[in-house]
C-alpha positions as CSV (number, residue, x, y, z in Angstrom):
1,M,30.3,-65.5,36.9
2,H,33.3,-67.3,38.2
3,L,36.4,-67.9,36.0
4,L,38.8,-70.1,37.8
5,S,41.3,-71.2,35.2
6,I,42.2,-67.8,33.6
7,T,45.4,-66.3,34.7
8,H,45.4,-62.6,34.8
9,D,48.1,-61.1,32.6
10,G,47.3,-57.4,32.3
11,T,50.5,-56.6,30.5
12,S,49.9,-58.4,27.2
13,Q,47.4,-57.5,24.6
14,T,45.6,-60.8,24.9
15,G,45.3,-60.4,28.7
16,K,43.9,-56.9,28.3
17,M,41.4,-58.0,25.6
18,T,40.3,-61.0,27.8
19,M,39.7,-58.7,30.8
20,S,37.8,-56.2,28.6
21,V,35.5,-58.9,27.3
22,I,34.9,-60.3,30.8
23,A,34.2,-56.7,32.1
24,A,31.8,-56.1,29.2
25,V,29.9,-59.3,29.9
26,A,29.7,-58.5,33.6
27,E,28.4,-55.0,32.9
28,F,25.8,-56.5,30.5
29,E,24.6,-59.0,33.1
30,R,24.4,-56.2,35.7
31,D,22.3,-54.1,33.3
32,L,20.0,-57.1,32.7
33,L,19.6,-57.6,36.4
34,I,18.6,-54.0,37.0
35,E,16.2,-54.1,34.1
36,R,14.5,-57.3,35.5
37,T,14.4,-55.7,39.0
38,Q,12.7,-52.6,37.7
39,A,10.2,-54.6,35.6
40,G,9.4,-56.7,38.7
41,L,8.9,-53.6,40.9
42,A,6.7,-51.9,38.2
43,R,4.5,-55.1,38.0
44,A,4.2,-55.3,41.8
45,R,3.2,-51.6,41.9
46,S,0.6,-52.2,39.2
47,D,-0.8,-55.2,41.1
48,G,-1.2,-53.0,44.2
49,K,1.6,-54.7,46.3
50,A,2.4,-52.8,49.4
51,F,6.1,-52.0,49.9
52,G,8.0,-51.3,53.1
53,R,7.4,-52.3,56.6
54,P,3.8,-52.8,57.7
55,R,2.3,-50.1,59.9
56,T,2.1,-50.8,63.6
57,L,-1.4,-49.4,64.0
58,N,-4.3,-49.6,61.6
59,Q,-6.4,-46.5,60.7
60,L,-8.9,-47.3,63.5
61,Q,-6.2,-47.5,66.1
62,T,-4.6,-44.3,64.8
63,L,-7.9,-42.5,65.2
64,A,-8.2,-43.9,68.7
65,V,-4.8,-42.5,69.6
66,Q,-5.7,-39.1,68.2
67,Q,-9.0,-39.0,70.1
68,R,-7.2,-39.9,73.3
69,L,-4.6,-37.2,72.7
70,A,-7.3,-34.7,71.9
71,S,-9.1,-35.5,75.2
72,G,-5.9,-34.9,77.2
73,T,-4.3,-38.3,77.6
74,S,-0.5,-38.0,77.8
75,I,1.6,-39.5,75.1
76,A,3.6,-41.4,77.7
77,S,0.6,-43.4,78.8
78,L,-0.5,-44.4,75.3
79,P,2.2,-47.0,74.4
80,K,1.3,-49.2,77.3
81,A,-2.4,-49.0,76.6
82,L,-2.0,-49.8,72.9
83,G,1.0,-52.1,73.0
84,T,3.1,-49.9,70.8
85,S,6.1,-47.6,71.1
86,R,6.2,-44.0,72.2
87,Q,7.5,-43.0,68.8
88,T,4.4,-44.5,67.2
89,A,2.2,-42.4,69.5
90,M,4.3,-39.3,68.6
91,R,3.8,-40.1,64.9
92,C,0.0,-40.4,65.3
93,S,0.0,-37.0,67.1
94,A,2.0,-35.4,64.3
95,Q,-0.7,-36.6,61.8
96,M,-3.4,-34.7,63.7
97,T,-4.6,-31.6,62.0
98,S,-5.9,-29.8,65.1
99,Y,-3.5,-30.9,67.9
100,T,-4.0,-28.2,70.6
101,R,-1.9,-29.5,73.5
102,G,0.4,-26.5,73.3
103,W,3.4,-28.3,71.7
104,P,4.7,-26.5,68.6
105,R,4.3,-28.4,65.4
106,R,7.5,-29.2,63.5
107,Q,7.4,-27.9,60.0
108,Q,8.9,-29.9,57.1
109,H,11.5,-28.0,55.2
110,S,12.2,-28.8,51.6
111,M,15.7,-29.1,50.3
112,D,15.1,-27.1,47.2
Protein backbone atom coordinates (compact mmCIF):
# COMPACT_ATOMS: atom_id res chain seq x y z
CA MET A 1 0.00 0.00 0.00
CA HIS A 2 1.40 3.40 -0.96
CA LEU A 3 0.25 6.56 0.77
CA LEU A 4 1.70 9.54 -0.99
CA SER A 5 -0.21 12.50 0.37
CA ILE A 6 0.07 11.86 4.12
CA THR A 7 2.62 13.90 5.97
CA HIS A 8 4.18 12.08 8.88
CA ASP A 9 3.77 14.01 12.10
CA GLY A 10 4.62 11.60 14.88
CA THR A 11 4.44 14.22 17.59
CA SER A 12 0.72 14.95 17.52
CA GLN A 13 -1.98 12.55 18.67
CA THR A 14 -3.57 12.58 15.22
CA GLY A 15 -0.27 11.63 13.59
CA LYS A 16 0.31 8.81 16.08
CA MET A 17 -3.20 7.47 15.53
CA THR A 18 -2.85 7.66 11.74
CA MET A 19 0.43 5.75 11.82
CA SER A 20 -1.06 3.16 14.21
CA VAL A 21 -3.99 2.56 11.86
CA ILE A 22 -1.69 2.26 8.85
CA ALA A 23 0.57 -0.17 10.75
CA ALA A 24 -2.45 -2.27 11.81
CA VAL A 25 -3.73 -2.47 8.22
CA ALA A 26 -0.26 -3.43 6.97
CA GLU A 27 0.03 -6.15 9.63
CA PHE A 28 -3.44 -7.44 8.74
CA GLU A 29 -2.53 -7.59 5.04
CA ARG A 30 0.72 -9.42 5.88
CA ASP A 31 -1.20 -12.00 7.93
CA LEU A 32 -3.64 -12.51 5.04
CA LEU A 33 -0.74 -13.00 2.64
CA ILE A 34 0.84 -15.63 4.91
CA GLU A 35 -2.51 -17.38 5.30
CA ARG A 36 -3.06 -17.50 1.52
CA THR A 37 0.48 -18.74 0.95
CA GLN A 38 0.10 -21.53 3.52
CA ALA A 39 -3.25 -22.55 2.02
CA GLY A 40 -1.73 -22.66 -1.46
CA LEU A 41 1.21 -24.77 -0.27
CA ALA A 42 -1.13 -27.17 1.54
CA ARG A 43 -3.25 -27.55 -1.60
CA ALA A 44 -0.18 -28.14 -3.76
CA ARG A 45 1.04 -30.82 -1.33
CA SER A 46 -2.36 -32.53 -1.35
CA ASP A 47 -2.30 -32.49 -5.17
CA GLY A 48 1.10 -34.22 -5.11
CA LYS A 49 3.09 -31.28 -6.45
CA ALA A 50 6.85 -31.76 -6.19
CA PHE A 51 8.72 -28.97 -4.43
CA GLY A 52 12.32 -27.94 -4.83
CA ARG A 53 14.84 -28.40 -7.55
CA PRO A 54 14.42 -31.46 -9.80
CA ARG A 55 16.91 -34.27 -9.30
CA THR A 56 19.75 -34.55 -11.81
CA LEU A 57 19.51 -38.33 -12.08
CA ASN A 58 16.41 -40.49 -12.07
CA GLN A 59 16.19 -43.73 -10.06
CA LEU A 60 17.47 -45.88 -12.91
CA GLN A 61 20.51 -43.64 -13.42
CA THR A 62 21.18 -43.58 -9.67
CA LEU A 63 21.10 -47.37 -9.62
CA ALA A 64 23.54 -47.46 -12.56
CA VAL A 65 25.93 -45.17 -10.68
CA GLN A 66 25.72 -47.37 -7.60
CA GLN A 67 26.36 -50.52 -9.65
CA ARG A 68 29.40 -48.94 -11.30
CA LEU A 69 30.76 -47.86 -7.93
CA ALA A 70 30.20 -51.34 -6.53
CA SER A 71 32.11 -52.83 -9.47
CA GLY A 72 35.11 -50.61 -8.76
CA THR A 73 34.64 -47.63 -11.07
CA SER A 74 36.15 -44.47 -9.63
CA ILE A 75 33.92 -41.58 -8.66
CA ALA A 76 36.06 -39.23 -10.75
CA SER A 77 35.21 -41.07 -13.99
CA LEU A 78 31.44 -41.18 -13.44
CA PRO A 79 30.53 -37.52 -14.07
CA LYS A 80 31.93 -37.57 -17.60
CA ALA A 81 30.18 -40.85 -18.41
CA LEU A 82 26.81 -39.67 -17.09
CA GLY A 83 26.97 -35.96 -17.86
CA THR A 84 26.60 -34.92 -14.24
CA SER A 85 28.74 -33.44 -11.48
CA ARG A 86 31.16 -35.14 -9.10
CA GLN A 87 28.96 -34.10 -6.18
CA THR A 88 26.00 -35.95 -7.70
CA ALA A 89 28.11 -39.10 -7.99
CA MET A 90 29.19 -38.65 -4.36
CA ARG A 91 25.57 -38.26 -3.31
CA CYS A 92 24.66 -41.49 -5.11
CA SER A 93 27.49 -43.30 -3.37
CA ALA A 94 26.29 -42.02 0.00
CA GLN A 95 22.86 -43.54 -0.69
CA MET A 96 24.31 -47.00 -1.09
CA THR A 97 23.68 -49.34 1.81
CA SER A 98 26.67 -51.61 1.19
CA TYR A 99 29.41 -49.39 -0.16
CA THR A 100 32.64 -51.34 0.40
CA ARG A 101 35.34 -49.27 -1.27
CA GLY A 102 37.09 -48.55 2.02
CA TRP A 103 35.89 -45.00 2.54
CA PRO A 104 34.40 -44.30 5.95
CA ARG A 105 30.75 -43.37 5.84
CA ARG A 106 29.82 -40.02 7.35
CA GLN A 107 27.26 -40.28 10.09
CA GLN A 108 24.46 -37.78 10.46
CA HIS A 109 24.45 -36.15 13.86
CA SER A 110 21.22 -34.81 15.25
CA MET A 111 21.13 -31.40 16.87
CA ASP A 112 19.01 -32.56 19.83
